[in-house]
SELUM-187008 format. One record per atom (N, C-alpha, C): residue in one letter; x, y negated, z. Coordinates in steps of 0.05 Angstrom, whole numbers, plus 5000, padded with zeros to 4 digits. Atoms other than C-alpha are relative to their C-alpha. Layout:
aXYZ
...
//
This chain:
m498349775004
m302226867167
m498750255014
n501249764989
n300327587181
n502250205009
p497849824990
p305227987226
p499650294990
e500549735008
e301828627202
e501250074973
s498749945026
s305228547134
s502650155003
g497549874995
g311528807166
g502549834993
y497950175007
y315728247137
y500949835024
r499050174979
r320327897187
r502549864989
g497850165010
g324827337164
g501049805022
r498950184980
r329026817200
r501649774987
f498250215007
f332726157195
f501949985024
a498149984978
a339126137236
a502149784998
p498150225002
p342425447241
p502150015022
s497950034980
s348925317277
s499849715012
p500450274988
p348224737327
p502649845002
t497550165001
t354424357305
t499449714994
g500850275006
g350423727291
g497150014991
p502850015008
p343623497266
p499550144974
l500749875024
l339923847210
l500449814976
h499650165024
h341923587141
h498650124976
f501649905023
f339223677071
f500850284991
g499249735008
g343324287055
g498750225017
s501349814981
s340624637117
s497050014995
l502850005005
l333624417100
l499250184976
v500549835023
v334024767033
v499850305008
s500049724991
s335725427067
s497750055018
a502349964982
a330425327120
a497550024984
l502450005016
l325125177068
l499850264985
a500149755016
a326925777025
a499250245018
s500749784982
s326626257084
s497149975010
f502850054991
f320025937108
f498050074978
l501849945022
l316825987039
l499950304994
d500049715005
d319026707030
d498350155020
a501749874979
a315826897096
a497049944995
r502850075005
r309426527079
r499050154975
a500849865025
a309226837009
a499550295005
h500449724993
h309727527040
h498050045023
r501850004977
r304727347095
r501350145024
g498549874978
g310127537145
g500649825023
t499350154976
t313327287208
t502649864996
w497650165003
w318526727208
w501049925027
l498750054974
l323426647265
l502349804998
i497750184999
i328726157287
i502050125020
r497949914983
r335426377316
r502249785002
i498050204997
i340425877344
i502750145002
e497549865001
e347326117324
e502249845013
d498150154984
d351425817380
d502150195011
v498049814990
v356126417387
v502849885000
d497450145000
d362025957369
d499949765018
g500250214980
g362325567433
g501549754995
p498450255005
p367925077414
p498849824980
r501250165021
r363924837354
r497249905006
t502850074993
t357224757389
t499949725012
v500450284991
v354924037400
v497750005020
p502250014981
p350823937464
p497649844989
g502550145008
g343623757448
g499350044971
a500549975029
a344323937374
a497850214994
a502049795005
a340024567379
a497249895005
e502750124994
e334224197411
e499249804979
e500650195021
e334823657358
e499150144975
i500749855023
i334624177303
i497250125002
l502749894996
l328424517332
l497949784997
d501950225002
d325023837338
d499749914971
t500250085028
t326723657266
t498450204984
l501549805014
l324124317240
l497049985005
g502950034993
g317624207277
g498849764986
r501050235014
r316923517247
r499650054970
f500349925028
f317723847178
f498050234997
g502149805001
g312224337195
g500950295002
m498949734998
m316624947208
m500350075029
h500049914972
h315425307274
h500450305001
s499449724997
s318125967297
s497550155011
a502349844991
a312726507307
a500550115027
e499349904973
e316426737369
e502149815012
p498150184988
p320826377419
p502850034987
p497349985012
p327626207388
p501950165016
v497949854987
v333426657404
v502649844999
w497550144998
w340026367427
w502350215002
q497849815000
q346426747411
q501649995025
s498450034976
s349926477472
s498850165023
q501349844979
q345026887514
q500050304994
r500249725010
r346427547478
r502750145002
e497349884996
e353427727503
e499850305004
t500249714994
t351128407529
t499450164975
a500749865024
a348128607462
a502550034982
y497749995017
y354528437425
y502150205011
q498149824987
q358828807476
q499250294996
t500949725003
t354529427471
t500650104972
a499449925028
a355129437395
a502950034995
f497149995002
f362529307399
f501150265012
e499149754987
e363529887447
e499250254984
q500849785017
q359630347401
q501950034976
l498249995022
l364130157343
l502850105008
v497549914990
v370330267385
v499950305005
a500349724994
a367830947408
a500050174974
d500249855026
d366531147335
d502549974984
g497450025014
g373630957315
g500249794978
f500050205021
f372030357272
f501649755007
v498850254991
v375629827313
v502850045010
f497349984990
f382929697328
f501049725009
p498950264992
p386829147364
p502149904980
c498150135018
c390828657323
c501649795016
g498350184986
g396828277350
g501249784983
c498950195019
c398127847289
c499049715005
t500950285000
t398027087291
t499249924972
r500850095026
r395026697235
r502449964981
r497650055017
r401926507210
r501150264990
e498949745008
e404227227209
e498350134978
i501849895020
i398027437170
i500449854974
a499750165025
a398926857120
a502650084986
d497449945012
d406227047109
d500050274986
s499949735012
s404427767091
s497650054982
l502449965016
l397927667053
l500750034970
t499849985029
t397227876981
t497449904988
i502350115012
i392427556933
i498550224984
g501849815015
g386527976908
g498049844985
h501950135017
h381227796858
h497350145002
t502749884999
t373727896862
t499450134973
r500749865025
r370628356811
r498549814981
h501450185016
h366427776787
h501749744994
a498150225005
a372527306785
a498949745011
r501050254989
r369026816830
r502349825008
h497650154992
h375726616860
h501950205012
a498149834987
a382126906886
a499649985030
r500350014971
r382027096960
r502350155012
l497949874986
l386827337012
l498950215019
a501049784984
a385628007045
a502050085022
y498249914979
y388328227112
y501450264992
p498549775010
p393928727096
p500150255017
g500049764983
g392629217152
g502550045017
t497449994986
t398929047191
t499850175026
c500249874974
c396429317258
c498350265000
r501649755001
r392529917233
r501350235014
d498649774989
d397930397257
d501349935027
g499050074974
g399330037323
g500949715002
l499350284995
l401329377354
l503049944998
h497150035003
h408929497349
h501149815021
g499050154977
g410129197418
g498749735004
k501450264997
k405728577406
k497550035018
p502549984985
p400028427455
p497649974982
p502450035016
p393028487427
p498949725001
r501150275002
r390027827403
r497050024992
a502849985010
a383727997364
a499450304995
w500949735005
w379728627349
w498850004972
r500849995029
r378628827276
r498350254994
m501649785010
m373629267240
m501550134976
r498649865021
r377129787198
r498150064976
v501649965024
v374429797127
v500950254986
p499249755014
p374430427083
p502249944979
d498150025022
d379730567031
d498850124974
g500949885025
g378830736958
g497249924992
d502750055010
d372030786926
d498049945022
a501950044978
a368630806994
a499849715009
a500050284993
a370530077003
a498349824982
i501550165019
i366429846944
i497050015007
l502850034993
l359529596965
l498549854979
t501750135020
t354029416916
t497249975011
f502750054991
f347429096932
f498649814981
e501650175018
e341828746895
e499149755016
d501050254988
d340728016913
d497649904985
r502550075012
r333727766899
r500249754983
w499650245016
w336327106870
w502550044981
q497549995014
q343527246849
q500450254983
g499749755015
g342527946820
g502050195013
m498249794990
m347228546828
m502649885009
q497550094989
q353228416872
q501750235008
t498149794992
t359428836883
t502549875014
q497650104986
q365128726932
q501750245010
d498149804990
d371329146947
d501049905027
l499350094973
l372129077022
l503150025005
a497249954995
a379229357021
a501849794987
s498250185015
s382228906967
s499249715003
e501050285000
e377928286975
e499849885028
v500450104972
v377028237051
v502150125019
g498249864981
g381128757089
g498550035027
d501249964974
d379828947161
d499349735013
f500950274991
f375728367189
f499649995030
v500150044971
v375328067258
v497250035011
l502549984985
l369728257306
l500149845026
k499650174976
k372527917368
k502649854997
r497850175006
r377027327362
r502149995023
a497950024980
a383527177399
a499149835024
d501050174978
d379826647441
d497850135016
g502149864986
g374827177464
g497249964989
e502650055012
e369126917421
e499350234981
w500949805019
w364927417382
w499949884972
a500050085028
a365627367306
a497249994989
y502650035013
y359727147264
y499050274989
q500949765014
q359527807225
q498750205020
l501249814981
l358228237287
l497449885012
a502350124986
a353427747321
a497550004982
v502350025017
v349027657260
v498750274994
v501149745005
v348328397247
v498550115024
v501449914975
v346528557319
v497449845004
d502450164996
d341627977322
d497850084980
d502049935020
d338128167257
d498850275006
a501049734994
a337528887278
a498149995024
d501650024976
d334728717347
d497449854995
a502450155007
a329728227316
a498350144979
r501449855020
r327628747265
r499649844974
i500250175024
i329128267208
i500050184975
t500349855024
t326928557141
t501049864975
h499250165023
h328727987094
h501849775010
i498250224993
i334627497098
i500149814976
v499950215020
v334126847058
v501949795010
r498050194990
r340126387064
r501649894976
g498450125021
g345225977025
g502050184987
a498249835015
a349726276972
a502949985011
d497350024987
d355826047013
d500550245018
l499849764983
l354426667056
l499950264984
l500249765017
l354027146997
l502350195004
d497649834997
d361127387007
d500150145027
s500249864974
s359427587079
s498250245000
t502149805000
t353828047058
t501150295000
a498949725001
a358028667041
a501150085027
r499049934973
r361428637108
r497850065019
q502249954982
q354828587143
q498650264994
i501249745007
i351929167104
i501750235010
y498249804990
y358029577122
y499650045031
l500449984971
l357029407196
l497350135006
q502749894996
q349629577191
q500150314997
r499849715004
r351430267165
r501550135023
c498549884978
c356630387219
c498550005026
l501650014976
l351730177273
l497350154997
d502549855006
d346130587240
d497549845004
v502450174999
v341230007234
v499249944971
p501050055027
p336929817174
p501449774986
t498950235016
t339529367118
t497749844989
p502250165011
p334828787102
p500449954970
a499850105027
a333328527033
a501349725001
y498650255000
y337727927014
y499249824977
l500550205021
l336427286976
l501849765007
h498250234995
h341826746971
h499449784980
v500750235016
v339626066946
v502549844993
p497750175007
p344325586909
p500549795021
v499350194980
v348025136957
v499749714989
v500050295007
v347324376956
v502949905001
v497250105000
v353824026936
v499949704999
n499850295001
n356123306942
n501149914974
e499150115025
e358722856888
e502750114991
q497449885006
q365523186893
q499850304993
g500449725005
g362523866881
g500450185024
e499649844976
e363724086953
e497350075013
k502449924985
k358424456994
k499349775019
l500950214981
l354323937031
l499950125028
s499949914973
s355824027104
s500849775018
k499250214981
k357423637167
k503049924995
q497250055005
q364823707148
q500449824975
t499750165025
t363623377080
t498349755001
g501450254997
g359622797107
g497050004997
a502949995002
a352523047105
a498749845022
t501450164980
t347722577140
t497650145011
a502349884988
a342122757186
a497449944984
l502550045015
l335122837156
l498449775013
d501850214990
d330222257162
d497450135007
t502549874991
t324622547204
t497649834997
g502350185003
g320321947190
g498550044973
t501249955026
t319022157118
t500650294991
p499549715006
p319022927118
p499250094973
l501049905025
l315023007055
l501949934977
v498050075021
v320322637013
v502250204999
a497849815000
a325823087036
a499150284992
l501149745008
l321423707028
l499750024970
m500349995030
m319923526956
m502850024987
q497349985011
q327423436942
q501150285004
a499149734994
a328924106975
a498750204981
a501549825018
a323524446935
a501049984971
q498950045027
q326224156870
q502750144997
h497549865001
h333124426887
h499650304997
l500649715002
l329925116893
l498450064974
g501449955026
g326625026824
g497050005002
l502950024996
l319724886852
l499149714994
h501150275007
h315224306831
h497249985012
p502650034988
p309624246881
p498949714996
c501250265003
c304723666879
c501449795018
a498450214986
a308223016899
a498249835018
t501850164983
t302022726934
t498650185019
g501649854981
g298122946994
g501550045026
s498949964973
s299923227062
s502150224999
i498049784998
i305323707086
i498650274996
e501649755003
e299924247089
e499650064970
t500449965029
t298424137015
t502550084987
f497349945011
f305824146999
f500650305004
y499449724995
y306724817033
y498250204985
s501849835014
s300625117001
s500950034971
d499250015028
d302924916931
d502850144997
a497349895002
a310325096943
a500050305005
t500249724995
t308525766973
t498950164977
a501249865024
a304225956913
a502150024978
q497949995021
q310025776866
q502250205007
w497949814990
w315026166908
w499050294996
a501149745002
a310426766910
a500050104972
k500149925028
k309726776835
k502850094990
r497349925008
r317326816828
r501150245015
f498649814983
f319227276885
f498350215012
t501649784989
t313427726902
t498450144978
s501749875020
s309827886836
s501150274992
s498849745007
s314828456822
s500550175024
g499649844976
g314728696893
g502749975013
r497350034988
r321628426910
r499849875028
//
């Protein structure tokens, strides 16, 4: 890889258990995209959600990625060590008038929610109704929320390199979203935006299950005055019941003894068909060339 290309990508696993096949697909896609652009590939451990973090899982994930031939070009970053960065960004948003305290419990929010629909009719969703926008009404603050725009200003559109043009109305589909939770933990949306900006990430390649978070993150990037990376969301892996493959749906740990087998399966999920024989190095050479033909020939 050539850092002078300017491309900086990343894979950001949550250490809630060992790496499974669904995560491997995302890791491989981000790794191939960085190689195809002759860029820099990084690893970030997203352990900002302390209660869900499994001790030792991060080290196991890093070891597994290494056995599959994927190594971070720079020392991995750990979200749990970046409290100061998140606090600084949060204070900037507060000072600029984007953040307000919310005293609602989950039950109170659920009781007052209205159903909105996505513009692409992906599914119905529940949007926070803005209950505490005009004050706490005597309730103590629980969480801190990001105020989203109203009207046409709430509609964000972006081009996804795999999924095509995407549009989301933050007001009707999401509502004011949490930046700091009632338990004091930083929300994923704020942490990932701050991390990507500080790491100078130019391209984000991840699973399509995070597609609905992208508009919120782009809005945060604009409010913090940081660059917006290019996005590519790959199709998620599902189990026999059609559910996203995850630790919660029974995903098993990868077999590190036969990495080439799993890599071939992950490549096929991504629509690639590298040579089935040879070494991991040969696999990556072939898979990178196929990826480059699909995702770099038009300069995307």
